N, C-alpha and C positions, 0 to 999 in steps of 0.2 A: 771327926773332921777337923775340929779345932786343934786337936793334938797333932795332926799331920801338918796343918798350916804353921803351928808353933814350931814344929821340928824344922820346917823349911826356913823359917826366920832364924832360928838358932844356928843352922848350918851356914847360912849366908853371913850372919854376924861373926861366926867363928872364922870363916874365910876372910872376912874384912879385917878382923883383929890380927890374923896371921900374916896377911898380905901387907899390913901396915909396917911390918918389920922390913919389907923389901921396897914397896912402892906405896905412896900415900893414896888412899882411896879418894875418889872424886865424889863430891856431894853437890847436888843441884836442887833447885826448887822452882816452883811456878805457882801463880795464882791468877784468878780471874773474877771479875765482878760484873754482873750484867743487869740491864734494865730491859724488860720486854713489855710492850703494850699489845695486847691481843690475848686470845685464849686458845684452847684446843680447836682443831679443825671442826667446823660446824657448830661451835659453842659461842657463848656470849663473849664480847670483847671486854678487856680490862687492862689495867697496868700493874706491874709488880716489879719490885727490886729483887732479883734473884740473889740467894745467899752466896757468900764468898766461897769459892771452890778453889782447890789447888792441890799441890802434891810436893812431896819430898822424895828424892831418890839417891841411893848410894850405889856406885859402881866401882869396880876395881879388878885387878888381875892378881890372882893367887900365885900362879906359876906361869910359865911361858905358854901353857896350854889351857889353864883353868881360869875362868873368870866368874863373876857373880853380879847379881843385880837385885836390889831391894827397893821397892817403891810403894809408898802409901799415898792414897789420893782421896780427896773429898769432892763430891760432885754437887754443885748448887746448894751448899749449906748442909749436906748430909754428913754423917759421921765419917771420920777417916777410916778407910778399909784398905786391905792389901790390894794393890794393883798387879804387882809382879814380885815374885820371890823365887829366884832360881840360881842353880849352880850350872855352869857350862864347861864342857871340855871340847876343844877343837883340834882338828887335824888340818892345818892350813885353812884355806877358805872353802875347800870342797865339802867339808862336813863339820858341823858344830852340833853337838848333842847337849840338850839342856833338860834338867829335871827339876820339877817344882811347879810353881804357879806362873803362867805365862798368858799373853794375849793370843787368842786363837788366830792362826794364819789364814784368815778368810777375807778376801778383798783388800783394798787399800785403806779405806777410812778407818777400819777397826785398829789398824796399826799406827795411825797418825791422827788421833782424835783429840789430843790434848789442846787446850786453848791457844797456846803459843806456837803450835805446829801447823796451823792453817789460818787462812784469812777470813774464814766464815764463822758465824756465830751459831746458827741453828744446825742441828743434825739433819742431814737430808731425809726426806720422807721415806725413801726406799730403805735406807739403813735403819731408821728408827723403828720401822714396822717389821723388818726382817729378822733381827736378832737383838739381844740385850745390848744396851749401851755399855761399851767397854767389855766385850765378850771375852771371858777368861776361862781357863780350864786348868785342872791339876793333873799332871801326868808327865809325859815325855814329848819333847819337841826336837825334831831334827831339821836342820836347814843348811844351806850352802850355796855356792856358786861354782859352776863348771863352765869355763869359757864365758859365753854370753847368756847362759841359762841359769836362772835362779830358782830355787825351790824351797819349800817348807812343808813339813807334814807333822801332824801331832796325833797322839793317842792319849785320850783322857777319859774322865768320868762323863763328859757330855752334859747336855741340858737336862733339866728336870721338868716336872709337870706342875703347873700352877692350879689354883682352885677352879679355874674354868676349863681345865683340860688341855691347855696350850703349853708350848715349850717355854721354859724360863731359866734364868741363870741359877746355877747351883755349884757347890764345891764338894759335896759328898756324892756318892754314887747311889742313886735311888733304884737301880735295877742291876741285873747281872751282866749287861752289855758294856763294852768299852767302845767309845765313839771316835771316829776318825775325821780329821779336817786337813785340807792341803791346798797349797797354792803353787802354781808353776808359771814362771814368767820368762820373758826374753828382754834383756837390756840391749836395745838397738844402738844406743849411744849414751854417754853420760847424761843422766837426767831424763832419758826417754825409755819407758818400759810399758809392756803389755803383759797381762797375766790372766789366767783362768783359775777359779777356785771351786772346790767341792767339799761338802761335808754331809755325812750321814749321821743322824741322831736318833737313837731309840730312846725317846724322852719319857714315855709313860712309865708309871711305877711297875706295872707288870711286864713291861718290855714289848707289848703287842703293837704299839703305835709308833710310827716313824715319821721323821721330817727329813726331806732332802733339800739341801741348799746348793744352788748353782750360781756362780758369780763370774763376772769378767770385768776387768778394769784396765784403763790406759791412762798414762800420765806423761807429761812433758814439762819438766821443771827447769827453769834457767834463772839467772839473776835478773832478767828483764820481764819475764812473763811466766805464768803457770796455767796449765790446762790439765784438768783431771776429770775423768768420766768413769762411772761404775754402773753395772747392770746386776740386778739380783732377782732370782726367782726361787721361791720357797713353796714346796708342796708338802702338806702335812695331813696326817690322818686325824679326823675329828672324832670326839667321843661318841657322837650320834651316828657315825658311819660316813663314808665318803671321804673325799680329800678336798681341802680348800687350797687356794693358790693366791699368793701375794707375788706380784711381778711388777718391776719398775726399773727406771734408770734415772740418772742425773748427770749433768755436766756442769763443771765449775770453771770460770775463767777469771784471771787476774792479770793486770799489766802495770808495770812500774811507771810512775810519772813523778820523778824526783823522789820525795819521801812518802808520797801518797799512791796507793794502789787502788784504782777503780776495780770493782768486782761485780760479777754477774753469774747467775746460775739458773738452770731450768731443771725441774723435777717432775716426774710423772709416775704415778702409782696406780695399778689396777688390782682391785681386790675381788676375788671370785670365790664366795663361800660355797660350800658343798650344797647343791640343790637350790641355790639362790641366784639372783641376778648380780652381774658384775657391776662394780662401781669404780669410777676413775677419779682421781684427784690430781690436779696440776698445781704447781707453784713456780712463779717467777720471782727472782730476787735480784735487786740492785743494791750496791753498797760501796763503801769506801773503807780502806784499811790504812791507817796512818802510822808510820814508824816514828813514834815520838822520840825515842832514843834507842840505841842497841838493846834488844831484849824486851822492848815494850811496844805493844800495839794497841791503838785505840780504833775500834771497829764500829761501824754502824750499818744497818741493813733495813731495807723495806721489802717485805714479801707479800706478793699478791697470791692469795689462796683461791682456787676455783674448784668448788665442790658442788656436785649436783644435789639439789634438794636442801642445801644449807639455808637456814632462815636469815642469816646475816652474811654480809660480805666481810668475812673475818680475815682482814689483812693483819700482818704482824710488823711492828716496829721494834728493832732490837739495837741495843748499844752494849759494848763490852770493852773493858780494859783488861788486857792479858799481859802479864809480865813473867819473864823467866830470868833466873839468876843463878 
């Protein structure tokens, strides 16, 4: 697997070097530093300074039809790792084919989760429980736009199996199946879009257990306000038999008031283990996002977690500085 990823990087770097003779590649970066007071849902409260996270990316055009992207990213102090590394070939905007490492086209949040790309700090409950943070895959990705219809479909190695028998991020193929993910949307007007997503993942090592991901998202983004909502439902086979279900939705709101954006969100998650009782978790969030200067956001949030049976009222206080350059 390391050899395949190394090959992807070498191909992208080779394309970058070749394209430098025609057009200068574009280099960008971003970083974020966070403070969070609180703990995991249902656990004890505390305070911590999250490690510095960020990324560097290189994009460019090799020829009139071929482009490339190379991005490395560190999440909350973790080591830098490849986020994306692909070569793409396009036929106008109707069809773009990419090969390499890419973000899986499922939902909206997975495609726009970098700190400077949204005004919220915490990953929504529904997304955090549904699939890995920064869900990526190695394989082929086709995307495009036909009139007002946008689409993306990927074929890759899919998710693997963790020690507890659940689906987890991987970059090698742990079984004989290739897994599919796709998103189909309608752009009603500039900045307004609705879409549905689906993914089938045969994640167990022997290929006998499957997870089905269903999603829907809607967004309306303007210079004055932002509204984004997403629904996720995951059904997966458990090692002991039966199917467990994670189902939930969230909505996020933000409105411009000069250089300050008041923000609010509501999140609801229902967990139904195989043969067990369903549990529901809700979270309300209020916050502010201040555009300190172009490319820099200072964000703060207060989240009310409501969990049945939790020993503590574990609310979360978060602050983050996010900068892109």
